[in-house]
N, C-alpha and C positions, 0 to 999 in steps of 0.2 A: 442169709452165708449162713454155713454147716459148719460146725466147731466140732476141732476132731479132740483125740483124747489127751492131751495136752493140756487140754483146760487153761487155751486162754481165753482172759476174762477181754469183754468188745467192748468199744466204746464209742459213742454213740454219739457224731460230732454233727450235729443238724447239716450248718450249710454245706457241707465238709463229706462227707459216706463214712462210714464204719475203718477204723485204725484199731488192729489188733497193740495188742502190750502180754506180755508173758506175763509178768508178775507186777507187784505194785513200786511204788517208787525205789528206789534205792536206797539205802540209808545212809550211803555215802557222798548222796545229789544233793542239794541242793534246793529248795522251793525255787529259788531263781533258778538255779539252773533247768527245774522240772519247769517250767511253765512255760522257758523258753525254748525246752523237746517238743510241746504239744502244740507252739507256734509253727515254730516248722514240720510238724507228722502234718499235720491239718495243708500247712504249702507245699504239699511236697505231693499230698491227698490231690488237694485241686486244678497239678501240675499235673494229676492221673496215673501216677504211681499207688501201687499197690504197697501198705508203711506194717512195717511191724513194730513197736513201742520195743525196744528190751526183745531182744530175736535170743533163741531155744542155742541152743548147740543144732542140731535138727535146719535149726531156719537159713545157717551158714553151711557151707563150701568148709569138707575138710580144715583147710588151713587156715580157718579163720576159726571156727569150731572151739578155738578155746580165749577169743575175743570178747571181750561183755561191751560189745554196741549200746549207745543208747538206743538209737535205729537201725535200721535197712529202709532205705526205698526202691523197688523193683519199677522197671517199665523202657522202655524207650530203647530195649536193649544193651541195656546197662544196673548194675547194681549197684547205690549211694549208702558203704559205710557213716555213718553220723555220731559224733561225739560232740556233747553237750557241755561247755565245761565255765566254772567264775577266774576269774585268774590265780583263785585262791588255790585250784586245785587243778593247775598245770603240770601241776612235780611229779603226783602220784603215780610211782610203782608197781611193778609186780604184774600184772596182768593187764591194767589198767592203762602201761606206759605207751603213748604216742608215739615211742620210735617202734617200738615192738609190731604196732596195727600196723602202722603209716609199712612200717617193711612190707608186714608180710598180706596186706592187702600190692604194691610191688607182684609183689608173688603172687597172685591174685587174674588171670582171665579178663578181660568185663567188668570185671570191683572197681571204684571212685573208691577214698574215704575226703568226710565232709568236715572239719571238726568247724565249730562257733564259742565263738571265743561270748563269753556278757556277764557286765558289770552291774553292781546295784547304781543304783543315776546317783548323784552326788548334790545330796539334801540343800545344797551353803546356795 
C-alpha cells in the first residue's frame, strides 16, 4: 500500500490486513476505549471495509470535517463514522459532542453513525 504525504501510520494486523491511523491515541481517550477501538477496526476490516482510525479532516466530507471521529469505515456503498466512549466520557462537549456529530451525520448522504460504549468489567 502506498502512503500519501499526510504521514499515515500503517498498523499491520496479521489476520485482517492494513488499517490506517492518522495519529497516536488522543489524550482524551482512555486505554479501554483505545483497545475497543482497535477491536472495532478489526471487525470492520474483516467485513471488507476500508478503515481509518482517527481520520483527518481531508478523509471526511466537508460537512463532517470538524468532527474528530475515532474511526471511519468505508465500503458496501456507505460510510460509517464510529465513536468509542466509556460512560465517563459520554458528556464531552465541543466538537466531541455526540449531538453535534449525529446532527451532521444525518445531513450527510451515505453516512451512518455508530456509538460504541465500553466500560470496565466489575472486579467483584
